[in-house]
Structure formats: C-alpha cells, structure tokens
C-alpha positions as CSV (number, residue, x, y, z in Angstrom):
1,K,39.5,-14.2,2.2
2,N,41.6,-13.3,-0.6
3,Q,38.8,-12.4,-3.1
4,C,38.2,-9.9,-1.0
5,H,41.2,-7.7,-1.3
6,Q,41.6,-8.3,-4.7
7,G,39.7,-7.3,-7.2
8,H,38.2,-4.3,-5.5
9,R,34.5,-4.7,-5.6
10,A,32.1,-2.2,-4.4
11,W,30.1,-4.6,-2.3
12,Y,33.3,-5.3,-0.4
13,T,34.6,-1.6,0.6
14,Q,34.2,-1.5,4.1
15,G,35.1,-4.7,4.9
16,C,35.4,-8.9,3.7
17,P,32.4,-11.5,4.7
18,S,32.6,-13.2,7.5
19,Q,31.0,-16.2,9.1
20,W,28.7,-14.1,11.3
21,G,26.4,-13.5,7.5
22,W,24.0,-15.8,9.5
23,L,23.4,-13.4,12.0
24,A,21.6,-10.9,9.6
25,L,19.4,-13.4,8.1
26,I,18.0,-14.4,11.1
27,G,17.6,-11.3,12.1
28,L,15.6,-10.4,8.9
29,A,13.5,-13.1,9.3
30,L,12.4,-12.4,13.3
31,Y,11.3,-9.2,12.0
32,I,9.7,-9.8,9.1
33,I,8.2,-12.9,11.5
34,F,7.0,-10.0,14.3
35,F,6.3,-6.7,11.9
36,S,4.0,-8.6,9.6
37,P,0.8,-9.6,12.0
38,G,1.9,-6.6,14.1
39,M,2.7,-2.5,12.8
40,G,2.5,-3.9,9.6
41,T,-1.0,-4.7,9.4
42,V,-2.1,-1.9,11.2
43,P,-2.5,0.6,8.0
44,W,-4.7,-2.0,6.1
45,V,-7.4,-3.0,9.3
46,I,-8.0,0.6,10.7
47,N,-8.8,1.4,7.3
48,S,-11.0,-0.8,6.7
49,E,-12.9,-0.2,10.1
50,I,-12.4,3.6,11.2
51,Y,-13.5,5.8,8.0
52,P,-17.3,6.4,7.4
53,L,-19.0,4.8,4.7
54,R,-19.4,7.7,2.6
55,Y,-15.5,8.1,2.7
56,R,-14.0,4.7,3.2
57,G,-12.8,4.5,-0.6
58,I,-11.0,8.2,-1.0
59,C,-9.5,7.8,2.7
60,G,-8.3,4.5,1.9
61,G,-6.5,5.3,-1.2
62,M,-4.9,8.0,0.7
63,A,-3.9,6.2,3.3
64,S,-2.6,3.7,0.9
65,T,-0.5,6.1,-0.7
66,A,0.6,7.3,2.3
67,V,2.3,3.8,3.1
68,W,3.7,3.8,-0.2
69,V,5.4,6.6,0.2
70,S,6.5,6.1,3.6
71,N,8.2,2.8,2.3
72,L,9.7,4.7,-0.8
73,I,11.4,7.5,1.5
74,V,12.5,4.4,3.7
75,S,13.8,2.9,0.8
76,Q,15.7,5.6,-0.9
77,S,17.2,7.3,2.6
78,F,18.6,3.5,3.7
79,L,21.8,3.9,1.7
80,S,22.4,7.8,2.2
81,L,21.8,7.4,5.7
82,T,24.1,4.1,6.4
83,Q,26.6,6.2,5.0
84,V,25.7,9.6,7.5
85,L,25.3,7.8,9.7
86,G,26.7,4.3,10.0
87,V,24.6,0.9,9.5
88,A,24.2,1.0,13.8
89,W,22.8,4.6,14.2
90,T,20.6,3.7,10.9
91,F,19.2,1.3,12.6
92,M,18.5,2.8,15.6
93,L,16.8,5.7,14.7
94,F,14.5,3.5,12.0
95,G,13.9,1.5,15.4
96,F,13.2,4.7,17.6
97,V,11.1,5.8,14.9
98,A,8.8,2.4,15.2
99,V,8.8,2.8,19.1
100,I,6.8,6.0,18.4
101,A,4.8,5.0,16.1
102,I,3.5,2.1,18.6
103,F,3.1,4.5,21.1
104,F,1.2,7.1,19.1
105,V,-1.3,3.9,17.9
106,I,-1.9,3.0,21.3
107,V,-2.9,6.3,22.6
108,F,-4.4,8.1,19.3
109,V,-6.1,4.7,17.6
110,P,-9.7,3.7,19.6
111,E,-9.9,0.0,19.7
112,T,-12.8,-0.7,17.4
113,K,-12.7,-4.4,17.4
114,G,-16.8,-5.4,17.8
115,V,-17.6,-2.0,17.8
116,P,-20.5,-0.3,15.1
117,I,-19.3,1.9,12.7
118,E,-21.5,4.7,14.4
119,E,-19.7,4.0,17.7
120,V,-16.1,4.4,16.1
121,E,-17.3,7.7,14.4
122,K,-18.7,9.0,17.6
123,M,-15.1,8.2,19.7
124,L,-13.2,9.8,16.6
125,E,-15.8,12.8,16.7
126,E,-14.7,13.3,20.8
127,R,-10.9,13.2,19.9
128,T,-10.2,12.2,23.2
129,L,-6.4,10.8,23.9
130,Q,-6.3,7.8,25.8
131,F,-3.3,8.1,27.9
132,K,-3.8,5.5,29.8
133,F,-4.9,3.0,27.2
134,W,-5.1,0.1,29.6
135,N,-8.4,0.9,30.4
136,K,-11.3,1.0,28.0
137,R,-12.3,3.7,26.2
138,S,-16.2,5.1,28.0
139,S,-18.8,5.1,25.3
140,S,-21.2,7.8,25.2
141,V,-23.5,6.0,22.6
142,T,-26.5,4.3,24.8
143,V,-28.2,0.9,23.3
144,T,-31.6,0.2,23.2
145,Q,-33.6,-2.5,22.8
146,K,-37.3,-3.5,21.6
147,E,-39.0,-5.8,22.8
C-alpha cells in the first residue's frame, strides 16, 4: 500500500491496487470465451456465405477493412471515454452497442446454413425484415428434381 502513495505513479492516479484484481481477469477471460465463438465470428462467417461469387473478393476486403477500422475506433476511444464517462459507463456504452449489434444480426442477416448461394441471393434481393426471427424465412426458390 505504501507503493501507491509514494512516487506518484501514473497508473495509480485514481486508486491503489486491490485484492480484487483477479475478478477483472476472470471477467476478461469470460468475455473472450463468449465473444470468440459468438459475435466475434459473425463478420467472417457472413462474408464467406452472403456475397455473390462475382463480388465476394472485393466485398470481403471491404468488410474486413470495416472490422479493423471498428476495432481501431474502439481501441482509440476507450481511454478518452473512460476519462469522460468513467469506467462503468464506458463498459455500459460498449455493452449497449453490442446488444444493438446482436439484434441487428438477428433481424437483418438471413440464416444461410445449408442454403445454396442462389437462394441466399434471392433472399437478399427481397430485402425483407425478419422481426419474427424464430420463424424460418419462406423461400421463393422452387426446387425441381429430374428423374
């Protein structure tokens, strides 16, 4: 505790270290565990399935750039936001943005698992909203079988 009050270290400007630091590490580990298989993969999975073949390369590059620019904005604004809003409200703001992103994905992004690329294109051309996301979207593509 004496280290905190001596030396005026920059990283101890608003308080001294406590015995509860392990809680932050557990919170960070839980965030990584749940983000990685969840929202962390959405841009990469969607990019591999949602674009038509003729635009897949350029659209994947644009989406990848958007993801990295978003990461840059978060990392560059985090310290400024913690100074203005405080740590708790900064995390609340980022949590609120994450909840909005989850609802955006649920409502606007069609399920593409096991769907042919042609049907995905038709679903995107229809541009219908899926407010009742628990109901499966109806397909306008008819499948004909040759015998």
